[in-house]
C-alpha positions as CSV (number, residue, x, y, z in Angstrom):
1,M,-60.1,-7.5,7.8
2,K,-59.7,-5.4,4.7
3,R,-59.6,-7.3,1.4
4,W,-56.5,-5.6,-0.1
5,G,-55.9,-6.2,-3.8
6,M,-59.0,-8.2,-4.4
7,S,-60.8,-5.5,-6.4
8,D,-57.8,-5.0,-8.7
9,L,-57.4,-8.7,-9.3
10,K,-61.1,-9.1,-10.0
11,S,-61.1,-6.2,-12.5
12,G,-58.1,-7.7,-14.3
13,S,-59.9,-11.1,-14.4
14,E,-63.0,-9.5,-15.9
15,Q,-60.9,-7.8,-18.6
16,D,-59.4,-11.2,-19.5
17,E,-62.8,-12.8,-19.6
18,T,-64.1,-10.0,-21.8
19,G,-61.2,-10.2,-24.3
20,G,-60.9,-14.1,-24.2
21,E,-57.6,-15.9,-24.0
22,V,-54.4,-13.9,-24.6
23,S,-53.2,-14.4,-28.2
24,F,-49.7,-15.8,-28.9
25,R,-48.7,-12.5,-30.5
26,R,-49.4,-10.6,-27.3
27,S,-48.2,-13.3,-24.9
28,L,-45.1,-13.0,-22.7
29,L,-43.5,-15.9,-24.6
30,A,-43.8,-14.1,-27.9
31,K,-42.3,-11.0,-26.4
32,I,-39.3,-12.9,-24.9
33,L,-38.8,-14.9,-28.2
34,G,-39.0,-11.6,-30.2
35,T,-36.4,-10.0,-28.0
36,I,-34.1,-13.0,-28.2
37,T,-34.6,-13.1,-32.0
38,V,-33.6,-9.4,-32.4
39,V,-30.6,-9.9,-30.1
40,C,-29.5,-13.0,-32.0
41,A,-30.0,-11.2,-35.4
42,L,-27.9,-8.2,-34.2
43,G,-25.3,-10.6,-32.8
44,A,-25.1,-12.5,-36.1
45,L,-24.8,-9.3,-38.1
46,V,-22.0,-8.0,-35.8
47,T,-20.3,-11.4,-36.0
48,A,-20.6,-11.4,-39.8
49,L,-19.2,-7.9,-40.1
50,V,-16.3,-8.7,-37.7
51,N,-15.5,-12.1,-39.2
52,Y,-15.7,-11.1,-42.9
53,P,-12.2,-9.4,-43.0
54,I,-10.8,-12.4,-41.0
55,V,-12.3,-14.9,-43.4
56,R,-11.2,-12.9,-46.5
57,D,-7.6,-12.5,-45.2
58,G,-7.4,-16.2,-44.2
59,Y,-8.7,-17.4,-47.5
60,E,-6.4,-15.0,-49.5
61,H,-3.4,-16.2,-47.3
62,S,-4.2,-19.9,-48.0
63,Q,-4.6,-19.2,-51.8
64,G,-1.4,-17.2,-51.8
65,L,0.5,-20.1,-50.2
66,M,-1.0,-22.6,-52.7
67,R,-0.1,-20.2,-55.6
68,N,3.5,-19.8,-54.2
69,V,3.8,-23.6,-54.3
70,V,2.7,-23.7,-57.9
71,T,5.2,-20.9,-58.8
72,D,8.0,-22.7,-57.1
73,Q,7.2,-26.0,-58.8
74,L,7.1,-24.3,-62.2
75,A,10.4,-22.6,-61.5
76,S,11.9,-25.9,-60.6
77,S,10.6,-27.6,-63.8
78,V,12.1,-25.0,-66.2
79,S,15.5,-24.6,-64.6
80,G,17.3,-26.3,-67.5
81,A,15.3,-24.4,-70.1
82,M,15.9,-21.1,-68.4
83,R,19.6,-21.9,-68.1
84,W,19.9,-22.1,-71.9
85,Q,17.0,-19.6,-72.4
86,K,14.8,-22.0,-74.5
87,A,11.6,-20.1,-74.8
88,D,9.6,-22.9,-76.4
89,V,10.5,-25.4,-73.7
90,V,9.5,-22.9,-71.0
91,S,6.2,-22.1,-72.8
92,N,5.3,-25.7,-73.3
93,T,6.0,-26.3,-69.5
94,Y,3.6,-23.6,-68.2
95,Q,0.9,-24.0,-70.9
96,P,-0.8,-27.0,-69.2
97,L,-1.2,-24.9,-66.0
98,I,-3.2,-22.1,-67.8
99,T,-6.9,-23.1,-67.3
100,E,-10.0,-21.3,-66.2
101,E,-10.0,-23.0,-62.8
102,S,-6.4,-22.0,-62.1
103,E,-7.1,-18.3,-62.7
104,I,-3.6,-17.8,-64.2
105,L,-3.9,-14.7,-66.3
106,T,-0.2,-14.2,-67.2
107,V,3.2,-15.9,-67.0
108,V,6.5,-14.2,-67.5
109,A,10.0,-15.9,-67.6
110,I,12.7,-13.4,-66.9
111,A,16.4,-13.9,-67.5
112,P,19.0,-12.7,-65.0
113,D,19.7,-9.6,-67.1
114,G,16.0,-8.6,-67.0
115,T,15.1,-9.7,-70.5
116,V,11.9,-11.7,-71.1
117,V,12.6,-15.3,-72.2
118,A,8.9,-16.3,-72.6
119,S,5.5,-14.8,-71.6
120,Y,1.8,-15.5,-71.8
121,P,0.1,-13.8,-73.5
122,A,3.0,-12.9,-75.7
123,D,2.1,-9.3,-76.2
124,G,-0.6,-8.7,-73.6
125,T,-0.7,-5.8,-71.2
126,L,-1.2,-8.2,-68.3
127,A,2.3,-9.6,-68.9
128,T,3.7,-6.1,-69.0
129,Q,1.9,-5.2,-65.8
130,A,3.3,-8.3,-64.0
131,L,6.8,-7.6,-65.3
132,D,6.7,-4.0,-64.2
133,A,5.4,-4.9,-60.8
134,F,8.1,-7.5,-60.3
135,Q,10.9,-5.3,-61.5
136,A,9.7,-2.5,-59.2
137,S,9.5,-4.7,-56.1
138,S,11.7,-7.8,-56.9
139,A,13.9,-7.4,-53.8
140,A,10.9,-7.1,-51.4
141,I,9.1,-10.1,-53.1
142,M,12.1,-12.3,-52.8
143,A,12.8,-11.3,-49.2
144,S,9.2,-11.8,-48.0
145,G,8.3,-14.8,-50.1
146,E,4.6,-13.6,-49.9
147,P,2.4,-12.7,-52.9
148,F,1.2,-9.2,-53.4
149,T,-1.6,-7.6,-55.3
150,T,-1.4,-4.9,-58.0
151,G,-4.5,-3.8,-59.7
152,D,-6.6,-6.9,-60.4
153,L,-3.6,-9.2,-60.3
154,M,-2.0,-11.3,-57.5
155,I,1.7,-11.5,-58.3
156,T,3.8,-14.5,-57.2
157,A,7.5,-14.9,-58.1
158,S,10.1,-17.6,-57.6
159,P,13.8,-17.7,-58.6
160,V,14.9,-20.4,-61.1
161,T,17.8,-22.4,-59.6
162,K,19.4,-25.8,-60.2
163,E,18.8,-28.3,-57.4
164,G,21.7,-28.3,-55.0
165,D,23.2,-25.1,-56.6
166,D,22.6,-21.4,-55.6
167,E,23.1,-20.1,-59.1
168,V,20.1,-18.2,-60.3
169,F,19.1,-18.7,-64.0
170,G,16.2,-16.2,-63.8
171,H,12.7,-15.7,-62.3
172,I,9.2,-17.0,-63.0
173,V,6.5,-14.4,-62.4
174,I,2.8,-15.5,-62.5
175,G,-0.1,-13.1,-62.4
176,W,-3.3,-14.6,-60.9
177,G,-6.9,-13.4,-61.2
178,T,-8.8,-12.5,-58.0
179,E,-12.5,-12.7,-59.1
180,L,-12.9,-16.4,-58.5
181,M,-11.0,-16.1,-55.1
182,A,-13.4,-13.3,-54.1
183,A,-16.4,-15.4,-55.1
184,Q,-15.1,-18.3,-53.1
185,T,-14.5,-16.0,-50.2
186,M,-18.1,-14.8,-50.3
187,T,-19.3,-18.4,-50.5
188,V,-17.3,-19.3,-47.4
189,F,-18.6,-16.2,-45.6
190,W,-22.2,-16.9,-46.4
191,S,-21.7,-20.5,-45.3
192,I,-20.5,-19.2,-41.9
193,V,-23.5,-16.8,-41.7
194,L,-25.9,-19.7,-42.6
195,V,-24.4,-21.9,-39.9
196,G,-24.6,-19.1,-37.4
197,S,-28.3,-18.4,-38.3
198,L,-29.2,-22.1,-37.9
199,A,-27.5,-22.1,-34.5
200,A,-29.4,-19.0,-33.5
201,L,-32.7,-20.5,-34.6
202,I,-32.0,-23.7,-32.7
203,T,-31.0,-21.5,-29.6
204,I,-34.2,-19.5,-30.0
205,G,-36.3,-22.7,-30.1
206,V,-34.6,-24.2,-27.1
207,I,-35.0,-20.9,-25.1
208,G,-38.7,-20.7,-26.2
209,A,-39.3,-24.2,-24.9
210,V,-37.5,-23.5,-21.6
211,V,-39.3,-20.2,-21.2
212,N,-42.7,-21.8,-21.9
213,R,-42.0,-24.6,-19.4
214,Q,-40.4,-22.5,-16.7
215,V,-42.2,-19.1,-17.0
216,T,-45.3,-18.8,-19.1
217,R,-47.0,-22.1,-18.1
218,P,-46.4,-21.5,-14.3
219,L,-47.7,-17.9,-14.8
220,R,-50.9,-19.2,-16.4
221,A,-51.4,-21.6,-13.5
222,V,-50.9,-18.7,-11.0
223,A,-53.3,-16.5,-13.0
224,E,-56.0,-19.2,-12.9
225,R,-55.5,-19.5,-9.1
226,I,-55.8,-15.7,-8.8
227,D,-59.2,-16.0,-10.6
228,G,-60.2,-18.6,-8.0
229,L,-59.2,-16.4,-5.1
230,T,-61.3,-13.5,-6.6
231,S,-64.3,-15.8,-6.8
232,G,-64.0,-16.8,-3.1
233,D,-62.1,-20.1,-3.4
234,L,-59.9,-20.1,-0.2
235,D,-59.5,-23.9,0.1
236,S,-57.5,-24.8,-3.0
237,S,-53.7,-24.5,-2.7
238,V,-51.6,-22.1,-4.7
239,P,-49.2,-23.6,-7.2
240,C,-45.5,-22.8,-7.7
241,G,-45.0,-21.8,-4.0
242,G,-42.0,-24.1,-3.7
243,R,-40.0,-22.4,-6.5
244,K,-36.9,-20.3,-5.6
245,D,-37.5,-17.7,-8.3
246,E,-39.8,-14.7,-8.8
247,I,-42.8,-17.0,-9.7
248,G,-42.3,-18.8,-6.5
249,T,-42.3,-15.4,-4.7
250,I,-45.7,-14.6,-6.4
251,G,-47.0,-18.1,-5.4
252,R,-46.0,-17.6,-1.8
253,A,-47.5,-14.1,-1.7
254,L,-50.8,-15.6,-3.0
255,E,-50.6,-18.4,-0.4
256,L,-50.3,-15.7,2.3
257,L,-53.3,-13.9,0.8
258,R,-55.3,-17.1,0.9
259,Q,-54.3,-17.8,4.5
260,S,-55.2,-14.2,5.4
261,G,-58.7,-14.8,3.9
262,H,-59.1,-17.8,6.2
263,E,-57.9,-15.8,9.1
264,R,-60.4,-13.0,8.3
265,V,-63.3,-15.4,8.4
266,R,-62.1,-16.8,11.7
267,L,-61.6,-13.4,13.2
268,E,-65.1,-12.3,12.2
269,G,-66.6,-15.3,14.1
270,E,-64.5,-14.5,17.1
271,A,-65.5,-10.9,17.1
272,V,-69.2,-11.8,17.4
273,S,-68.4,-13.9,20.5
274,Q,-66.2,-11.2,22.0
275,R,-68.9,-8.6,21.7
276,A,-71.4,-10.7,23.8
277,A,-68.7,-11.3,26.4
278,A,-67.9,-7.7,26.5
279,D,-71.5,-6.7,27.4
280,K,-71.4,-9.0,30.4
281,E,-68.0,-7.7,31.5
282,R,-69.1,-4.1,31.3
283,Q,-72.0,-4.8,33.7
284,R,-69.7,-6.5,36.2
285,G,-67.2,-3.7,35.8
286,S,-69.7,-1.0,36.8
287,E,-70.4,-2.7,40.2
288,E,-66.7,-3.2,40.8
289,R,-65.9,0.4,40.0
290,D,-68.4,1.7,42.6
291,R,-66.9,-0.5,45.3
292,S,-63.3,0.4,44.3
293,A,-64.2,4.1,44.4
294,Q,-65.4,3.9,48.1
295,E,-62.2,1.9,49.1
296,L,-60.1,4.5,47.2
297,A,-61.7,7.4,49.2
298,V,-60.9,5.6,52.5
299,A,-57.3,4.9,51.5
300,A,-56.8,8.5,50.2
301,D,-58.0,10.0,53.6
302,C,-55.7,7.7,55.6
303,L,-52.7,8.3,53.4
304,G,-53.4,12.1,53.3
305,L,-53.3,12.3,57.1
306,A,-50.1,10.2,57.3
307,L,-48.4,12.4,54.6
308,R,-49.3,15.6,56.5
309,R,-47.7,14.2,59.7
310,L,-44.7,13.1,57.7
311,A,-44.4,16.6,56.1
312,E,-44.3,18.0,59.7
313,G,-41.3,15.8,60.4
314,D,-43.0,13.0,62.4
315,L,-41.3,9.8,61.3
316,T,-43.2,7.7,63.8
317,I,-46.4,7.8,61.7
318,R,-47.7,4.3,60.6
319,V,-51.0,3.5,58.8
320,G,-50.9,-0.2,59.9
321,D,-54.1,-2.2,59.0
322,D,-56.4,0.8,58.8
323,L,-56.6,0.7,55.0
324,P,-59.1,-1.4,53.0
325,A,-58.0,-4.9,52.0
326,A,-57.3,-3.8,48.4
327,Y,-54.8,-1.2,49.7
328,Q,-53.2,-3.2,52.5
329,R,-50.1,-3.8,50.3
330,L,-49.8,0.0,49.7
331,G,-50.1,0.6,53.5
332,K,-47.4,-1.9,54.3
333,D,-45.1,-0.4,51.6
334,F,-45.7,3.1,53.1
335,D,-44.9,1.9,56.6
336,A,-41.8,0.2,55.4
337,A,-40.6,3.3,53.5
338,V,-41.2,5.5,56.6
339,G,-39.4,3.0,58.8
340,Q,-36.4,3.0,56.5
341,L,-36.5,6.8,56.4
342,E,-36.6,6.9,60.2
343,E,-33.6,4.6,60.4
344,A,-31.7,6.6,57.7
345,I,-32.3,9.9,59.6
346,A,-31.0,8.2,62.8
347,D,-28.0,7.0,61.0
348,V,-27.4,10.4,59.4
349,S,-27.6,12.0,62.9
350,G,-25.0,9.7,64.2
351,G,-22.9,10.1,61.1
352,I,-23.0,13.9,61.4
353,T,-21.5,13.7,64.9
354,K,-18.7,11.5,63.7
355,L,-18.3,13.8,60.6
356,K,-17.8,16.8,62.9
357,S,-15.1,15.0,64.9
358,G,-13.4,13.9,61.6
359,M,-13.6,17.3,60.1
360,S,-11.9,18.8,63.2
361,E,-9.1,16.3,62.9
362,I,-8.7,16.9,59.1
363,A,-8.6,20.7,59.7
364,N,-5.8,20.3,62.3
365,A,-3.9,17.9,60.0
366,S,-4.3,20.2,57.0
367,S,-3.0,23.1,59.0
368,D,0.1,21.1,60.1
369,L,0.6,19.9,56.5
370,S,0.4,23.5,55.1
371,S,3.0,24.6,57.6
372,R,5.4,21.8,56.8
373,T,4.9,22.3,53.1
374,E,5.8,25.9,53.4
375,K,9.0,25.0,55.2
376,Q,9.8,22.4,52.6
377,A,9.2,24.9,49.8
378,A,11.7,27.3,51.4
379,T,14.3,24.5,51.7
380,L,13.8,23.5,48.1
381,E,14.3,27.1,47.0
382,Q,17.6,27.3,48.8
383,T,18.7,23.9,47.3
384,T,17.7,25.0,43.8
385,S,19.8,28.1,44.2
386,T,22.9,26.1,45.4
387,V,22.5,23.6,42.6
388,S,22.3,26.4,40.0
389,E,25.6,27.8,41.3
390,I,27.2,24.3,41.1
391,T,25.9,23.9,37.6
392,A,27.4,27.2,36.5
393,K,30.8,26.1,38.0
394,V,30.6,22.8,36.2
395,D,29.7,24.5,32.9
396,E,32.8,26.7,33.3
397,A,35.0,23.6,34.1
398,A,33.5,21.8,31.0
399,R,34.4,24.8,28.8
400,G,37.9,24.9,30.2
401,A,38.3,21.2,29.6
402,Q,37.1,21.7,26.0
403,D,39.6,24.5,25.5
404,A,42.4,22.2,26.8
405,A,41.2,19.4,24.5
406,N,41.3,21.8,21.5
407,T,44.9,23.0,22.5
408,M,46.0,19.3,22.8
409,S,44.5,18.5,19.5
410,K,46.4,21.4,17.8
411,A,49.7,20.4,19.6
412,K,49.1,16.8,18.4
413,S,48.6,18.1,14.8
414,D,51.8,20.2,15.0
415,A,53.8,17.2,16.4
416,E,52.4,15.0,13.6
417,E,53.6,17.6,11.0
418,S,57.0,17.7,12.7
419,G,57.2,13.9,12.5
420,E,56.4,14.1,8.8
421,I,59.2,16.7,8.3
422,V,61.7,14.5,10.2
423,S,60.7,11.6,8.0
424,R,61.3,13.7,4.9
425,A,64.7,14.8,6.4
426,V,65.6,11.1,7.0
427,S,64.7,10.4,3.4
428,A,66.8,13.3,2.2
429,M,69.8,12.2,4.3
430,G,69.5,8.8,2.8
431,D,69.5,10.3,-0.7
432,I,72.6,12.3,0.2
433,E,74.3,9.2,1.5
434,Q,73.5,7.4,-1.8
435,S,74.8,10.3,-3.8
436,S,78.1,10.3,-1.7
437,K,78.5,6.6,-2.6
438,Q,78.0,7.4,-6.2
439,I,80.5,10.3,-6.1
440,S,83.0,7.9,-4.4
441,D,82.6,5.5,-7.2
442,I,83.1,8.3,-9.7
443,I,86.3,9.5,-7.8
444,G,87.6,5.9,-8.0
445,V,87.1,5.9,-11.8
446,I,88.9,9.3,-12.0
447,D,91.8,7.8,-9.9
448,E,91.9,4.8,-12.2
449,I,92.0,7.2,-15.2
450,A,94.8,9.2,-13.7
451,F,96.8,6.0,-13.0
452,Q,96.3,4.9,-16.6
453,T,97.2,8.4,-17.9
454,N,100.4,8.3,-15.7
455,L,101.4,4.9,-17.3
456,L,100.7,6.2,-20.7
457,A,102.8,9.4,-20.1
458,L,105.6,7.2,-18.7
459,N,105.5,5.0,-21.8
460,A,105.4,8.1,-24.0
461,G,108.5,9.5,-22.2
462,V,110.3,6.2,-22.8
463,E,109.4,6.3,-26.4
464,A,110.5,10.0,-26.7
465,A,113.8,9.1,-25.1
466,R,114.3,6.4,-27.7
467,A,113.6,8.9,-30.4
468,G,116.3,11.2,-29.3
469,E,116.1,14.9,-30.3
470,K,113.1,14.3,-32.5
471,G,111.1,13.1,-29.5
472,L,112.2,15.8,-27.1
473,G,109.1,18.0,-27.5
474,F,106.9,14.9,-27.2
475,A,108.8,14.0,-24.0
476,V,108.1,17.4,-22.5
477,V,104.4,17.0,-23.3
478,A,104.4,13.5,-21.8
479,Q,106.0,14.9,-18.7
480,E,103.4,17.5,-18.3
481,V,100.6,15.0,-18.8
482,R,102.2,12.7,-16.2
483,E,102.4,15.6,-13.7
484,L,98.8,16.5,-14.5
485,A,97.7,12.9,-14.0
486,Q,99.5,12.8,-10.7
487,R,97.8,16.0,-9.5
488,S,94.5,14.6,-10.6
489,A,95.1,11.4,-8.6
490,E,96.1,13.4,-5.5
491,A,93.0,15.6,-5.9
492,A,90.8,12.6,-6.3
493,K,92.3,11.0,-3.2
494,Q,91.6,14.3,-1.2
495,I,88.1,14.4,-2.5
496,K,87.5,10.8,-1.7
497,G,88.8,11.4,1.8
498,L,86.5,14.4,2.2
499,I,83.6,12.4,0.8
500,S,84.3,9.6,3.3
501,V,84.3,12.1,6.2
502,S,81.1,13.7,4.8
503,S,79.5,10.2,4.4
504,S,80.4,9.4,8.0
505,Q,78.9,12.6,9.2
506,V,75.8,12.0,7.0
507,D,75.4,8.6,8.6
508,D,75.6,10.2,12.0
509,G,73.1,12.8,11.0
510,V,70.7,10.1,9.6
511,V,71.0,8.3,13.0
512,L,70.3,11.5,14.9
513,V,67.4,12.4,12.6
514,R,65.9,9.0,13.0
515,Q,66.2,9.2,16.8
516,T,64.6,12.6,16.6
517,G,61.7,11.1,14.5
518,D,61.3,8.3,17.0
519,A,61.2,10.8,19.8
520,L,58.6,12.8,17.9
521,Q,56.5,9.7,17.3
522,R,56.5,9.0,21.0
523,I,55.6,12.5,21.7
524,V,52.7,12.3,19.2
525,H,51.5,9.1,20.8
526,G,51.8,10.6,24.2
527,M,49.9,13.7,23.1
528,G,47.3,11.5,21.5
529,D,46.7,9.7,24.8
530,M,46.7,13.0,26.7
531,S,44.2,14.4,24.1
532,G,42.0,11.4,24.6
533,L,42.1,11.9,28.4
534,V,41.3,15.6,28.0
535,E,38.5,14.7,25.7
536,G,37.2,12.2,28.2
537,I,37.4,14.8,31.0
538,S,35.6,17.3,28.7
539,A,32.9,14.8,27.8
540,F,32.5,13.8,31.5
541,S,32.3,17.5,32.5
542,R,29.6,18.1,29.8
543,E,27.6,15.1,31.0
544,Q,28.0,16.2,34.6
545,A,26.8,19.7,33.6
546,A,23.8,18.3,31.7
547,G,23.0,16.0,34.7
548,L,23.2,19.0,37.1
549,K,20.9,21.0,34.7
550,R,18.4,18.1,34.8
551,V,18.7,18.0,38.6
552,N,18.2,21.7,38.8
553,E,15.1,21.5,36.5
554,A,13.7,18.6,38.6
555,L,14.3,20.7,41.8
556,V,12.5,23.7,40.1
557,Q,9.6,21.4,39.3
558,L,9.6,19.9,42.8
559,D,9.6,23.5,44.2
560,Q,6.6,24.3,42.0
561,V,4.8,21.1,43.1
562,T,5.6,21.9,46.7
563,Q,4.2,25.4,46.4
564,Q,1.1,23.9,44.7
565,N,0.8,21.4,47.5
566,A,1.0,24.2,50.0
567,A,-1.8,26.1,48.2
568,M,-3.9,22.9,48.0
569,S,-3.3,22.3,51.8
570,E,-4.7,25.8,52.5
571,E,-7.6,25.2,50.1
572,A,-8.2,21.8,51.9
573,T,-8.2,23.6,55.3
574,A,-10.7,26.1,54.0
575,A,-12.9,23.4,52.5
576,T,-12.8,21.4,55.8
577,L,-14.0,24.5,57.7
578,A,-16.8,25.0,55.2
579,L,-17.7,21.4,55.4
580,T,-17.8,21.6,59.2
581,G,-20.2,24.5,58.9
582,Q,-22.4,22.6,56.5
583,S,-22.4,19.5,58.8
584,E,-23.7,21.7,61.6
585,G,-26.5,23.0,59.4
586,L,-27.3,19.4,58.4
587,A,-27.4,18.4,62.1
588,Q,-29.9,21.2,62.7
589,A,-32.0,20.1,59.8
590,V,-32.1,16.5,61.0
591,A,-33.0,17.6,64.5
592,R,-36.4,18.7,63.2
593,F,-37.5,15.0,62.6
594,R,-39.2,13.0,65.5
595,V,-38.5,9.3,65.7
596,E,-40.5,8.3,68.8
597,L,-43.9,6.6,68.5
598,N,-46.9,9.0,68.6
599,T,-50.1,7.4,69.9
600,E,-52.2,10.4,69.0
601,V,-51.6,9.9,65.3
602,E,-52.7,6.3,65.6
603,D,-56.0,7.4,67.2
604,D,-56.5,9.9,64.4
605,L,-56.1,7.2,61.7
606,D,-58.5,4.9,63.5
607,G,-61.1,7.7,63.5
608,V,-60.8,8.2,59.8
609,S,-61.4,4.5,59.1
610,S,-64.4,4.4,61.4
611,R,-66.0,7.4,59.7
612,H,-65.7,5.8,56.2
613,A,-67.1,2.5,57.6
614,A,-70.2,4.3,58.9
């Protein structure tokens, strides 16, 4: 077996021995720890850069909240002094708050009208800067309640009010320094960086210990075992073979290499034994080949003679027991094959006779089927023509029914319009009847007026008679008025009589119109029913026409299929005749074979065997 990989492993071992043990600086552990250290350093740097704005904003927010609380407390403490604008009291109140630790750089107390009540420092630019910033953004500061930065100042402001009262006495504005807050922010930031660095160092130490235990130490053990394999130690076991990681894979590969070395040594010993046995086997094989060659020549001559007889059509040939013992099985198989072939040829000969008879019957049946199919095709063609004529008549009837249905639908529509006109006439007659009643009422009023006028004229005549000659003219007028009232009453009576007659006639007309409307409604319903019946007849005619069309199409298809069947029958008859001719040819071919026992062939085979034996 070839010792694959041994030279490479040995050369690597010699290099290690020449250079001594691998230094820690060049070891795998150092490279892994260096990589982890660089990754942790980059992670710490990125974390610091990302967290610095967060820490700064958080610290500034907390300082702003605390400074807002101080401002609110100061505003609450000076509410009374601000109400009466006592500058000394306000100044004495905020002076204790001004220390280096508090970072208060300026304090301004502002009255409601915008004047400065007190300030620290009294004439400093910082106070002016804080005052200007507050006046520019007072509404935004009061609305948000958050401090804001202008220049180097953080401004906080709070309104001065009395507890339990919403009245504002002014505002307290404080300007705070930012240097100490920035320094404290950096202190907190570097504290976070230091803690992160310590955590990274601890992580690197833990990872180094784990890598040394799980990786580098097992790799050193595997390397030592590789050195042992290169020096020829095939008995010691390979460490780390039971691990489930890459080192375990290396250990298992080395174990396979060790086992292959053992196998190579064993195979070399077996090869020596096999070479000796092969020499003896070659000597025995030479003698056996000579004997086998002689038997093969005898078997070839016997089988050659039998195959020539078989090629001539003699199926009675048998080799029997004439072959050597080693080829007896071949002879029996040959005899069995020839026997089966003889039986098959005999069966084929009998089958050909039956096939001829069957082909004749099939040819006669195909001829009869072709004749009947042609007659059926002619009958179907006539039926198809008749059904086509019926279909045309039914289509014409369906179109007539559809025209009748359209006419009935139009008549129904006209009747419905007449019904609506009659309904409007009935309504108009009702309106006329109502107007006649109103006119009768008006005539009654006119009659009453004429009666009252007649009475008044009569009274006027009596009074004129009492007046004597002075009332003579008035009496004449009264007489004329009385006559006019009487004529009005008579005319009103005549009109009332005429209106009564007209109202009676209108009532009769309303009754007649209503009867006409009812009759038209009955006509409309009857025409609707008739239209439905005509529609049904039209639909039935259309369905019947469609059904006849489908029947006609089916008959056409059936006619085509029948014609195809007739053609296929003719083709089947022709194929039957051709098959009959082929069966006769097959019978002539089978007749060339001989199936009786031939003793002369047996004698020839015996002669071949005796010649080879001699």
